[in-house]
BATISE-596471 format. One record per residue (C-alpha): residue in three letters; x, y, z. Coordinates in Angstrom, 1 decimal, decimal comma, padded with zeros to 4 digits. Example, Ala and Ser with C-alpha at 12.3 -4.5 7.8 and 13.67 -1.06 7.14 Angstrom:
REM residues 2
<rec r="ala" xx="012,3" yy="-004,5" zz="007,8"/>
<rec r="ser" xx="013,7" yy="-001,1" zz="007,1"/>
***
This chain:
REM residues 367
<rec r="unk" xx="-084,5" yy="-007,4" zz="-066,1"/>
<rec r="unk" xx="-083,9" yy="-004,9" zz="-063,2"/>
<rec r="unk" xx="-082,3" yy="-007,8" zz="-061,3"/>
<rec r="unk" xx="-079,6" yy="-008,5" zz="-064,5"/>
<rec r="unk" xx="-079,1" yy="-004,5" zz="-065,0"/>
<rec r="unk" xx="-078,1" yy="-004,1" zz="-061,0"/>
<rec r="unk" xx="-076,0" yy="-007,0" zz="-061,3"/>
<rec r="unk" xx="-074,1" yy="-005,4" zz="-064,5"/>
<rec r="unk" xx="-073,9" yy="-002,1" zz="-062,3"/>
<rec r="unk" xx="-072,4" yy="-003,6" zz="-059,1"/>
<rec r="unk" xx="-069,6" yy="-005,6" zz="-061,4"/>
<rec r="unk" xx="-068,8" yy="-002,0" zz="-063,1"/>
<rec r="unk" xx="-068,6" yy="-000,6" zz="-059,7"/>
<rec r="unk" xx="-066,2" yy="-003,2" zz="-058,8"/>
<rec r="unk" xx="-064,1" yy="-002,9" zz="-062,1"/>
<rec r="unk" xx="-063,9" yy="000,6" zz="-061,2"/>
<rec r="unk" xx="-062,8" yy="000,6" zz="-057,5"/>
<rec r="unk" xx="-060,0" yy="-001,8" zz="-059,1"/>
<rec r="unk" xx="-058,5" yy="000,3" zz="-061,5"/>
<rec r="unk" xx="-058,9" yy="003,7" zz="-059,3"/>
<rec r="unk" xx="-057,0" yy="001,5" zz="-056,5"/>
<rec r="unk" xx="-054,3" yy="000,4" zz="-058,8"/>
<rec r="unk" xx="-054,0" yy="003,9" zz="-060,6"/>
<rec r="unk" xx="-053,4" yy="005,4" zz="-056,8"/>
<rec r="unk" xx="-050,8" yy="002,6" zz="-056,0"/>
<rec r="unk" xx="-049,1" yy="003,2" zz="-059,2"/>
<rec r="unk" xx="-049,1" yy="007,0" zz="-058,8"/>
<rec r="unk" xx="-047,6" yy="006,9" zz="-055,2"/>
<rec r="unk" xx="-044,2" yy="007,8" zz="-054,5"/>
<rec r="unk" xx="-043,7" yy="004,5" zz="-052,2"/>
<rec r="unk" xx="-041,3" yy="002,0" zz="-054,1"/>
<rec r="unk" xx="-042,9" yy="-001,2" zz="-055,7"/>
<rec r="unk" xx="-043,2" yy="-004,4" zz="-053,6"/>
<rec r="unk" xx="-040,7" yy="-007,1" zz="-054,5"/>
<rec r="unk" xx="-040,3" yy="-010,4" zz="-054,4"/>
<rec r="unk" xx="-039,2" yy="-012,1" zz="-051,1"/>
<rec r="unk" xx="-035,6" yy="-013,9" zz="-051,1"/>
<rec r="unk" xx="-035,8" yy="-017,6" zz="-051,0"/>
<rec r="unk" xx="-035,6" yy="-018,9" zz="-047,3"/>
<rec r="unk" xx="-032,3" yy="-020,6" zz="-046,6"/>
<rec r="unk" xx="-031,4" yy="-023,0" zz="-049,0"/>
<rec r="unk" xx="-029,1" yy="-021,1" zz="-051,7"/>
<rec r="unk" xx="-027,2" yy="-019,1" zz="-049,1"/>
<rec r="unk" xx="-026,6" yy="-022,5" zz="-046,5"/>
<rec r="unk" xx="-025,4" yy="-024,1" zz="-049,9"/>
<rec r="unk" xx="-022,8" yy="-021,6" zz="-049,9"/>
<rec r="unk" xx="-021,6" yy="-022,3" zz="-046,2"/>
<rec r="unk" xx="-022,0" yy="-025,9" zz="-046,6"/>
<rec r="unk" xx="-019,6" yy="-025,9" zz="-050,3"/>
<rec r="unk" xx="-017,1" yy="-024,0" zz="-048,0"/>
<rec r="unk" xx="-017,3" yy="-026,2" zz="-045,3"/>
<rec r="unk" xx="-016,9" yy="-029,3" zz="-047,4"/>
<rec r="unk" xx="-014,0" yy="-027,9" zz="-049,2"/>
<rec r="unk" xx="-012,3" yy="-026,8" zz="-046,2"/>
<rec r="unk" xx="-012,7" yy="-030,4" zz="-045,1"/>
<rec r="unk" xx="-011,7" yy="-032,2" zz="-048,1"/>
<rec r="unk" xx="-008,6" yy="-029,7" zz="-048,2"/>
<rec r="unk" xx="-007,5" yy="-030,6" zz="-044,8"/>
<rec r="unk" xx="-008,7" yy="-034,3" zz="-044,2"/>
<rec r="unk" xx="-005,0" yy="-035,6" zz="-045,5"/>
<rec r="unk" xx="-003,0" yy="-033,6" zz="-042,9"/>
<rec r="unk" xx="-004,6" yy="-035,0" zz="-039,9"/>
<rec r="unk" xx="-003,6" yy="-038,5" zz="-038,7"/>
<rec r="unk" xx="-004,8" yy="-040,9" zz="-035,8"/>
<rec r="unk" xx="-002,2" yy="-041,9" zz="-032,8"/>
<rec r="unk" xx="-002,6" yy="-045,2" zz="-031,1"/>
<rec r="unk" xx="000,0" yy="-045,6" zz="-028,1"/>
<rec r="unk" xx="000,9" yy="-048,5" zz="-026,0"/>
<rec r="unk" xx="003,0" yy="-049,2" zz="-023,3"/>
<rec r="unk" xx="005,3" yy="-052,2" zz="-022,2"/>
<rec r="unk" xx="004,3" yy="-054,5" zz="-019,4"/>
<rec r="unk" xx="005,9" yy="-057,1" zz="-017,6"/>
<rec r="unk" xx="003,4" yy="-060,1" zz="-016,4"/>
<rec r="unk" xx="004,6" yy="-060,5" zz="-012,7"/>
<rec r="unk" xx="004,5" yy="-064,2" zz="-012,8"/>
<rec r="unk" xx="006,0" yy="-065,2" zz="-016,1"/>
<rec r="unk" xx="008,5" yy="-062,3" zz="-016,6"/>
<rec r="unk" xx="007,4" yy="-062,1" zz="-019,9"/>
<rec r="unk" xx="007,5" yy="-058,4" zz="-021,6"/>
<rec r="unk" xx="004,0" yy="-057,5" zz="-023,8"/>
<rec r="unk" xx="002,2" yy="-054,6" zz="-024,9"/>
<rec r="unk" xx="-001,1" yy="-052,7" zz="-024,0"/>
<rec r="unk" xx="-002,7" yy="-050,1" zz="-025,8"/>
<rec r="unk" xx="-002,4" yy="-046,9" zz="-023,4"/>
<rec r="unk" xx="-004,7" yy="-044,7" zz="-025,8"/>
<rec r="unk" xx="-005,9" yy="-043,0" zz="-028,8"/>
<rec r="unk" xx="-005,9" yy="-039,1" zz="-030,1"/>
<rec r="unk" xx="-005,1" yy="-037,1" zz="-033,2"/>
<rec r="unk" xx="-002,3" yy="-035,0" zz="-034,5"/>
<rec r="unk" xx="-001,5" yy="-033,3" zz="-038,1"/>
<rec r="unk" xx="001,3" yy="-033,1" zz="-040,0"/>
<rec r="unk" xx="003,7" yy="-030,3" zz="-039,3"/>
<rec r="unk" xx="006,4" yy="-030,1" zz="-042,2"/>
<rec r="unk" xx="007,8" yy="-032,1" zz="-045,5"/>
<rec r="unk" xx="010,2" yy="-034,3" zz="-042,8"/>
<rec r="unk" xx="007,3" yy="-036,1" zz="-041,6"/>
<rec r="unk" xx="007,0" yy="-034,4" zz="-038,2"/>
<rec r="unk" xx="003,5" yy="-034,5" zz="-036,4"/>
<rec r="unk" xx="002,0" yy="-032,3" zz="-033,6"/>
<rec r="unk" xx="-000,2" yy="-033,5" zz="-031,2"/>
<rec r="unk" xx="-000,7" yy="-033,2" zz="-027,7"/>
<rec r="unk" xx="001,9" yy="-034,2" zz="-025,5"/>
<rec r="unk" xx="-000,9" yy="-035,9" zz="-022,9"/>
<rec r="unk" xx="-001,8" yy="-038,3" zz="-025,8"/>
<rec r="unk" xx="001,9" yy="-039,6" zz="-025,9"/>
<rec r="unk" xx="002,3" yy="-039,5" zz="-022,1"/>
<rec r="unk" xx="003,5" yy="-043,0" zz="-020,5"/>
<rec r="unk" xx="003,7" yy="-044,6" zz="-024,1"/>
<rec r="unk" xx="006,8" yy="-046,8" zz="-025,3"/>
<rec r="unk" xx="005,3" yy="-047,0" zz="-028,5"/>
<rec r="unk" xx="003,5" yy="-044,9" zz="-031,2"/>
<rec r="unk" xx="001,4" yy="-045,7" zz="-034,3"/>
<rec r="unk" xx="000,5" yy="-043,0" zz="-036,9"/>
<rec r="unk" xx="-002,1" yy="-043,8" zz="-039,2"/>
<rec r="unk" xx="-002,3" yy="-041,9" zz="-042,0"/>
<rec r="unk" xx="-005,3" yy="-040,6" zz="-044,1"/>
<rec r="unk" xx="-004,6" yy="-043,0" zz="-046,8"/>
<rec r="unk" xx="-005,1" yy="-046,2" zz="-044,4"/>
<rec r="unk" xx="-001,4" yy="-046,6" zz="-043,8"/>
<rec r="unk" xx="-000,1" yy="-047,3" zz="-040,1"/>
<rec r="unk" xx="003,5" yy="-046,3" zz="-039,3"/>
<rec r="unk" xx="005,9" yy="-046,2" zz="-036,8"/>
<rec r="unk" xx="006,6" yy="-042,9" zz="-034,9"/>
<rec r="unk" xx="009,3" yy="-041,7" zz="-032,9"/>
<rec r="unk" xx="009,1" yy="-039,0" zz="-029,8"/>
<rec r="unk" xx="011,3" yy="-035,8" zz="-030,8"/>
<rec r="unk" xx="010,0" yy="-033,9" zz="-028,4"/>
<rec r="unk" xx="007,7" yy="-032,8" zz="-025,4"/>
<rec r="unk" xx="006,5" yy="-029,2" zz="-024,1"/>
<rec r="unk" xx="004,2" yy="-030,6" zz="-020,7"/>
<rec r="unk" xx="003,9" yy="-026,9" zz="-019,8"/>
<rec r="unk" xx="002,1" yy="-026,1" zz="-023,0"/>
<rec r="unk" xx="000,5" yy="-029,8" zz="-023,6"/>
<rec r="unk" xx="002,5" yy="-030,0" zz="-026,9"/>
<rec r="unk" xx="004,3" yy="-032,9" zz="-028,7"/>
<rec r="unk" xx="006,3" yy="-033,9" zz="-031,5"/>
<rec r="unk" xx="006,6" yy="-037,0" zz="-033,5"/>
<rec r="unk" xx="008,3" yy="-038,4" zz="-036,8"/>
<rec r="unk" xx="007,2" yy="-040,9" zz="-039,2"/>
<rec r="unk" xx="010,1" yy="-041,3" zz="-041,4"/>
<rec r="unk" xx="011,8" yy="-044,0" zz="-043,7"/>
<rec r="unk" xx="010,7" yy="-045,4" zz="-046,9"/>
<rec r="unk" xx="007,3" yy="-045,9" zz="-046,2"/>
<rec r="unk" xx="006,8" yy="-042,0" zz="-045,4"/>
<rec r="unk" xx="004,7" yy="-040,6" zz="-048,4"/>
<rec r="unk" xx="005,9" yy="-037,5" zz="-050,2"/>
<rec r="unk" xx="004,7" yy="-035,0" zz="-050,2"/>
<rec r="unk" xx="002,7" yy="-034,9" zz="-046,9"/>
<rec r="unk" xx="-000,2" yy="-032,6" zz="-047,0"/>
<rec r="unk" xx="-000,3" yy="-030,1" zz="-044,0"/>
<rec r="unk" xx="-002,4" yy="-027,1" zz="-043,0"/>
<rec r="unk" xx="-001,2" yy="-023,6" zz="-043,5"/>
<rec r="unk" xx="-000,6" yy="-021,6" zz="-040,5"/>
<rec r="unk" xx="-003,1" yy="-019,1" zz="-039,7"/>
<rec r="unk" xx="-002,6" yy="-015,6" zz="-038,1"/>
<rec r="unk" xx="-003,1" yy="-014,0" zz="-034,9"/>
<rec r="unk" xx="-005,9" yy="-011,6" zz="-034,2"/>
<rec r="unk" xx="-009,1" yy="-014,0" zz="-033,6"/>
<rec r="unk" xx="-012,0" yy="-012,8" zz="-032,7"/>
<rec r="unk" xx="-015,1" yy="-014,3" zz="-030,2"/>
<rec r="unk" xx="-017,9" yy="-015,2" zz="-032,8"/>
<rec r="unk" xx="-015,3" yy="-016,2" zz="-035,3"/>
<rec r="unk" xx="-016,0" yy="-019,8" zz="-037,0"/>
<rec r="unk" xx="-013,8" yy="-022,6" zz="-036,6"/>
<rec r="unk" xx="-013,7" yy="-026,8" zz="-037,4"/>
<rec r="unk" xx="-012,2" yy="-029,4" zz="-035,7"/>
<rec r="unk" xx="-011,1" yy="-032,4" zz="-037,1"/>
<rec r="unk" xx="-009,9" yy="-035,7" zz="-035,2"/>
<rec r="unk" xx="-010,5" yy="-038,9" zz="-034,3"/>
<rec r="unk" xx="-013,3" yy="-038,8" zz="-031,2"/>
<rec r="unk" xx="-014,1" yy="-042,4" zz="-029,7"/>
<rec r="unk" xx="-011,8" yy="-044,0" zz="-032,6"/>
<rec r="unk" xx="-014,1" yy="-042,7" zz="-035,1"/>
<rec r="unk" xx="-011,5" yy="-041,6" zz="-037,3"/>
<rec r="unk" xx="-011,5" yy="-038,2" zz="-039,5"/>
<rec r="unk" xx="-014,4" yy="-036,3" zz="-037,5"/>
<rec r="unk" xx="-015,7" yy="-033,1" zz="-038,5"/>
<rec r="unk" xx="-017,4" yy="-030,5" zz="-036,1"/>
<rec r="unk" xx="-018,1" yy="-027,0" zz="-036,5"/>
<rec r="unk" xx="-018,3" yy="-023,8" zz="-034,2"/>
<rec r="unk" xx="-017,3" yy="-020,7" zz="-033,0"/>
<rec r="unk" xx="-014,6" yy="-019,1" zz="-030,8"/>
<rec r="unk" xx="-016,4" yy="-018,8" zz="-027,6"/>
<rec r="unk" xx="-013,6" yy="-017,0" zz="-025,6"/>
<rec r="unk" xx="-009,9" yy="-015,9" zz="-025,6"/>
<rec r="unk" xx="-007,0" yy="-016,4" zz="-023,3"/>
<rec r="unk" xx="-008,6" yy="-019,2" zz="-021,3"/>
<rec r="unk" xx="-006,4" yy="-020,8" zz="-018,2"/>
<rec r="unk" xx="-006,3" yy="-024,4" zz="-017,3"/>
<rec r="unk" xx="-004,3" yy="-025,9" zz="-014,8"/>
<rec r="unk" xx="-001,2" yy="-027,8" zz="-016,5"/>
<rec r="unk" xx="002,0" yy="-030,0" zz="-014,7"/>
<rec r="unk" xx="003,4" yy="-029,0" zz="-011,6"/>
<rec r="unk" xx="000,7" yy="-026,4" zz="-010,8"/>
<rec r="unk" xx="001,7" yy="-024,5" zz="-013,5"/>
<rec r="unk" xx="-001,4" yy="-023,1" zz="-015,6"/>
<rec r="unk" xx="-001,6" yy="-023,3" zz="-019,6"/>
<rec r="unk" xx="-002,4" yy="-020,0" zz="-020,7"/>
<rec r="unk" xx="-003,8" yy="-018,1" zz="-023,6"/>
<rec r="unk" xx="-006,2" yy="-020,9" zz="-025,0"/>
<rec r="unk" xx="-008,8" yy="-020,5" zz="-027,0"/>
<rec r="unk" xx="-012,3" yy="-021,4" zz="-025,9"/>
<rec r="unk" xx="-014,6" yy="-023,2" zz="-028,9"/>
<rec r="unk" xx="-018,0" yy="-024,7" zz="-028,4"/>
<rec r="unk" xx="-017,0" yy="-027,0" zz="-031,5"/>
<rec r="unk" xx="-017,5" yy="-030,6" zz="-030,1"/>
<rec r="unk" xx="-014,1" yy="-032,0" zz="-028,6"/>
<rec r="unk" xx="-014,2" yy="-035,1" zz="-027,1"/>
<rec r="unk" xx="-011,8" yy="-038,1" zz="-026,3"/>
<rec r="unk" xx="-009,8" yy="-038,9" zz="-029,2"/>
<rec r="unk" xx="-010,0" yy="-035,5" zz="-030,6"/>
<rec r="unk" xx="-006,8" yy="-034,0" zz="-028,8"/>
<rec r="unk" xx="-004,1" yy="-033,5" zz="-030,7"/>
<rec r="unk" xx="-006,4" yy="-032,6" zz="-033,9"/>
<rec r="unk" xx="-006,0" yy="-029,2" zz="-035,5"/>
<rec r="unk" xx="-008,5" yy="-026,1" zz="-035,0"/>
<rec r="unk" xx="-009,0" yy="-024,5" zz="-038,5"/>
<rec r="unk" xx="-010,5" yy="-021,1" zz="-039,6"/>
<rec r="unk" xx="-013,4" yy="-020,7" zz="-042,3"/>
<rec r="unk" xx="-010,6" yy="-020,8" zz="-044,8"/>
<rec r="unk" xx="-009,0" yy="-023,9" zz="-043,5"/>
<rec r="unk" xx="-005,9" yy="-022,0" zz="-042,0"/>
<rec r="unk" xx="-004,4" yy="-023,7" zz="-038,4"/>
<rec r="unk" xx="-005,2" yy="-021,6" zz="-035,3"/>
<rec r="unk" xx="-005,0" yy="-023,9" zz="-032,7"/>
<rec r="unk" xx="-004,3" yy="-027,7" zz="-031,6"/>
<rec r="unk" xx="-007,3" yy="-028,9" zz="-029,7"/>
<rec r="unk" xx="-006,4" yy="-029,8" zz="-026,1"/>
<rec r="unk" xx="-009,2" yy="-030,5" zz="-023,4"/>
<rec r="unk" xx="-012,6" yy="-030,3" zz="-022,8"/>
<rec r="unk" xx="-014,4" yy="-028,7" zz="-019,9"/>
<rec r="unk" xx="-017,1" yy="-031,6" zz="-018,7"/>
<rec r="unk" xx="-018,5" yy="-033,7" zz="-016,0"/>
<rec r="unk" xx="-019,1" yy="-036,3" zz="-018,1"/>
<rec r="unk" xx="-015,9" yy="-036,7" zz="-019,9"/>
<rec r="unk" xx="-018,0" yy="-036,0" zz="-022,7"/>
<rec r="unk" xx="-018,1" yy="-032,9" zz="-025,1"/>
<rec r="unk" xx="-020,7" yy="-030,4" zz="-023,3"/>
<rec r="unk" xx="-019,8" yy="-027,6" zz="-025,9"/>
<rec r="unk" xx="-016,7" yy="-026,1" zz="-023,8"/>
<rec r="unk" xx="-013,2" yy="-027,2" zz="-025,6"/>
<rec r="unk" xx="-009,8" yy="-025,7" zz="-025,5"/>
<rec r="unk" xx="-007,3" yy="-025,4" zz="-028,0"/>
<rec r="unk" xx="-003,4" yy="-024,1" zz="-028,0"/>
<rec r="unk" xx="-003,0" yy="-021,1" zz="-030,3"/>
<rec r="unk" xx="-001,2" yy="-021,3" zz="-033,1"/>
<rec r="unk" xx="001,3" yy="-018,5" zz="-031,9"/>
<rec r="unk" xx="002,1" yy="-020,7" zz="-029,2"/>
<rec r="unk" xx="002,3" yy="-023,7" zz="-031,2"/>
<rec r="unk" xx="004,6" yy="-021,9" zz="-033,8"/>
<rec r="unk" xx="007,0" yy="-020,7" zz="-031,0"/>
<rec r="unk" xx="007,3" yy="-024,2" zz="-029,3"/>
<rec r="unk" xx="007,5" yy="-026,8" zz="-032,1"/>
<rec r="unk" xx="010,3" yy="-025,4" zz="-034,0"/>
<rec r="unk" xx="012,3" yy="-025,6" zz="-030,7"/>
<rec r="unk" xx="011,1" yy="-029,2" zz="-029,9"/>
<rec r="unk" xx="012,2" yy="-030,5" zz="-033,2"/>
<rec r="unk" xx="015,7" yy="-028,5" zz="-032,9"/>
<rec r="unk" xx="016,4" yy="-029,8" zz="-029,4"/>
<rec r="unk" xx="013,6" yy="-031,8" zz="-028,1"/>
<rec r="unk" xx="012,6" yy="-029,7" zz="-025,4"/>
<rec r="unk" xx="010,9" yy="-026,5" zz="-024,9"/>
<rec r="unk" xx="012,8" yy="-023,6" zz="-022,9"/>
<rec r="unk" xx="011,0" yy="-020,5" zz="-022,0"/>
<rec r="unk" xx="013,0" yy="-017,2" zz="-022,2"/>
<rec r="unk" xx="014,0" yy="-016,3" zz="-018,6"/>
<rec r="unk" xx="014,3" yy="-013,1" zz="-016,5"/>
<rec r="unk" xx="017,1" yy="-014,5" zz="-014,2"/>
<rec r="unk" xx="015,0" yy="-014,7" zz="-011,8"/>
<rec r="unk" xx="013,6" yy="-017,6" zz="-009,3"/>
<rec r="unk" xx="010,4" yy="-017,9" zz="-008,0"/>
<rec r="unk" xx="008,1" yy="-020,5" zz="-006,1"/>
<rec r="unk" xx="004,4" yy="-021,2" zz="-007,5"/>
<rec r="unk" xx="003,6" yy="-022,5" zz="-003,5"/>
<rec r="unk" xx="005,0" yy="-019,5" zz="-001,7"/>
<rec r="unk" xx="003,8" yy="-017,0" zz="-004,2"/>
<rec r="unk" xx="000,2" yy="-018,4" zz="-004,0"/>
<rec r="unk" xx="000,3" yy="-018,3" zz="-000,2"/>
<rec r="unk" xx="001,9" yy="-014,4" zz="-000,3"/>
<rec r="unk" xx="-001,0" yy="-013,7" zz="-003,3"/>
<rec r="unk" xx="-003,8" yy="-015,1" zz="-000,5"/>
<rec r="unk" xx="-002,3" yy="-012,6" zz="002,4"/>
<rec r="unk" xx="-003,4" yy="-009,6" zz="-000,3"/>
<rec r="unk" xx="000,2" yy="-008,8" zz="-002,0"/>
<rec r="unk" xx="000,1" yy="-009,1" zz="-005,8"/>
<rec r="unk" xx="002,5" yy="-009,7" zz="-008,1"/>
<rec r="unk" xx="005,1" yy="-012,3" zz="-008,3"/>
<rec r="unk" xx="008,1" yy="-012,8" zz="-005,2"/>
<rec r="unk" xx="011,4" yy="-012,5" zz="-006,3"/>
<rec r="unk" xx="013,1" yy="-015,8" zz="-004,4"/>
<rec r="unk" xx="016,3" yy="-016,0" zz="-006,3"/>
<rec r="unk" xx="018,8" yy="-013,9" zz="-008,8"/>
<rec r="unk" xx="021,1" yy="-015,7" zz="-011,2"/>
<rec r="unk" xx="024,6" yy="-014,6" zz="-010,0"/>
<rec r="unk" xx="026,2" yy="-012,5" zz="-012,9"/>
<rec r="unk" xx="023,0" yy="-011,9" zz="-014,8"/>
<rec r="unk" xx="021,7" yy="-008,5" zz="-015,5"/>
<rec r="unk" xx="019,0" yy="-008,5" zz="-012,9"/>
<rec r="unk" xx="022,0" yy="-009,4" zz="-010,3"/>
<rec r="unk" xx="023,9" yy="-006,4" zz="-011,7"/>
<rec r="unk" xx="020,5" yy="-004,1" zz="-011,3"/>
<rec r="unk" xx="020,4" yy="-005,1" zz="-007,8"/>
<rec r="unk" xx="017,3" yy="-006,8" zz="-007,8"/>
<rec r="unk" xx="017,0" yy="-008,0" zz="-004,1"/>
<rec r="unk" xx="015,4" yy="-011,5" zz="-003,2"/>
<rec r="unk" xx="013,4" yy="-012,1" zz="-000,8"/>
<rec r="unk" xx="015,0" yy="-013,9" zz="002,5"/>
<rec r="unk" xx="014,2" yy="-015,5" zz="006,0"/>
<rec r="unk" xx="015,2" yy="-013,8" zz="009,1"/>
<rec r="unk" xx="014,0" yy="-015,4" zz="012,3"/>
<rec r="unk" xx="011,9" yy="-017,5" zz="011,3"/>
<rec r="unk" xx="010,0" yy="-014,9" zz="009,1"/>
<rec r="unk" xx="010,2" yy="-014,5" zz="005,3"/>
<rec r="unk" xx="011,2" yy="-011,1" zz="004,7"/>
<rec r="unk" xx="010,1" yy="-009,6" zz="001,1"/>
<rec r="unk" xx="012,7" yy="-008,2" zz="-001,1"/>
<rec r="unk" xx="011,7" yy="-007,4" zz="-005,0"/>
<rec r="unk" xx="008,3" yy="-008,2" zz="-006,4"/>
<rec r="unk" xx="007,2" yy="-008,4" zz="-009,8"/>
<rec r="unk" xx="003,9" yy="-006,4" zz="-010,5"/>
<rec r="unk" xx="003,7" yy="-005,1" zz="-014,0"/>
<rec r="unk" xx="005,9" yy="-006,2" zz="-017,3"/>
<rec r="unk" xx="005,5" yy="-003,9" zz="-020,0"/>
<rec r="unk" xx="002,9" yy="-002,0" zz="-018,5"/>
<rec r="unk" xx="000,6" yy="-004,8" zz="-017,9"/>
<rec r="unk" xx="-000,3" yy="-005,6" zz="-014,5"/>
<rec r="unk" xx="001,0" yy="-009,0" zz="-013,0"/>
<rec r="unk" xx="-001,4" yy="-010,2" zz="-010,5"/>
<rec r="unk" xx="000,4" yy="-013,7" zz="-009,8"/>
<rec r="unk" xx="003,2" yy="-015,9" zz="-010,7"/>
<rec r="unk" xx="001,4" yy="-017,5" zz="-013,7"/>
<rec r="unk" xx="000,4" yy="-013,9" zz="-015,4"/>
<rec r="unk" xx="004,3" yy="-013,2" zz="-015,0"/>
<rec r="unk" xx="005,2" yy="-016,7" zz="-016,6"/>
<rec r="unk" xx="002,6" yy="-016,5" zz="-019,1"/>
<rec r="unk" xx="003,7" yy="-013,0" zz="-020,2"/>
<rec r="unk" xx="007,5" yy="-013,7" zz="-020,5"/>
<rec r="unk" xx="006,4" yy="-016,4" zz="-022,6"/>
<rec r="unk" xx="005,1" yy="-014,7" zz="-025,0"/>
<rec r="unk" xx="008,7" yy="-013,5" zz="-026,1"/>
<rec r="unk" xx="012,1" yy="-015,2" zz="-027,3"/>
<rec r="unk" xx="015,6" yy="-014,9" zz="-025,5"/>
<rec r="unk" xx="017,0" yy="-011,7" zz="-026,7"/>
<rec r="unk" xx="014,3" yy="-009,6" zz="-026,4"/>
<rec r="unk" xx="013,6" yy="-006,5" zz="-023,8"/>
<rec r="unk" xx="011,0" yy="-006,3" zz="-021,1"/>
<rec r="unk" xx="010,4" yy="-003,7" zz="-018,8"/>
<rec r="unk" xx="009,8" yy="-004,9" zz="-015,3"/>
<rec r="unk" xx="008,0" yy="-002,7" zz="-012,6"/>
<rec r="unk" xx="009,2" yy="-003,8" zz="-009,3"/>
<rec r="unk" xx="008,0" yy="-003,2" zz="-005,7"/>
<rec r="unk" xx="010,0" yy="-003,0" zz="-002,2"/>
<rec r="unk" xx="009,6" yy="-001,4" zz="000,9"/>
<rec r="unk" xx="006,4" yy="000,6" zz="-000,9"/>
<rec r="unk" xx="008,4" yy="001,9" zz="-003,5"/>
<rec r="unk" xx="008,0" yy="001,2" zz="-007,2"/>
<rec r="unk" xx="011,0" yy="001,1" zz="-010,1"/>
<rec r="unk" xx="011,0" yy="-000,2" zz="-013,4"/>
<rec r="unk" xx="013,9" yy="-001,9" zz="-015,0"/>
<rec r="unk" xx="014,7" yy="-003,0" zz="-018,4"/>
<rec r="unk" xx="016,0" yy="-006,4" zz="-019,1"/>
<rec r="unk" xx="017,1" yy="-008,7" zz="-021,7"/>
<rec r="unk" xx="015,2" yy="-012,3" zz="-021,8"/>
<rec r="unk" xx="018,0" yy="-014,9" zz="-021,5"/>
<rec r="unk" xx="017,6" yy="-018,5" zz="-022,9"/>
<rec r="unk" xx="015,8" yy="-020,8" zz="-020,2"/>
<rec r="unk" xx="017,1" yy="-024,1" zz="-018,7"/>
***
């Protein structure tokens, strides 16, 4: 009997302790505990749905490009064609213009464009801009579908860390989507004739051979660049890809469509990349003026080129800044000028014989 009474007493003590603890918790000023958020799936579904929607909206504007070149059999003298390479591109306008990389069509005598609906159409080269690794093709005729979908151009002001999507045809695997972020901005890559391609977007979205010429899109599906190259010792994606920014594309492509070539604005001054590099290695920063176009605004302002006397190069004017931005070398100056259009005015800071002066010039159409 005593054991049972002791058990009852112990149970009553536990109930009293429980009620006291509950009362203390409920009367404290601290907020009540909330249910933890479910891990991941709900938020991931939102991101996945957005990515899927962007891909579906942009897919039909992306094309696959196959190039070939004409060859002659040295023994039979018969001509034939052999496949040269493949790449990607995207529709630019309702007239059937397609934007791609210049290196995708380099050396090709024929280009075939495959649309997302499976049709393959002959394409003609409209214009090339090797300095920016951009080219424009045109598909047309009765086979041209109407209307052709095309990506909406995005705006500037990209930020490192911004989400991006790349669509292309790597290794012949058509309409492949990869995602990543903007890893860096204003990157440079070696281009033709020793001139660097400047202002590129760096991304970790997987870009492989065959992706070249495809669009780089933001999270809303707007065009922000044209995928152009990768940095990889193995030739495959290593998480470092590059794209020509849409601001450059919007400046270059309309001129290619209109004239077939891109002519950057000119200062009316002549430079030489090799000579300038040698001068920079001697510790003189800037862009050494080697020629002044007769009758140009620069000539009327008294800009003096370098000259050779007794076998020595005697510097004249050296451009050390443009619109207040320092010019370290010729690539810097050319990239700064290329951001403008003919008719724009720029202010040069010139150095000659240790004296600095500023000069405002109107940019003229280049050749």
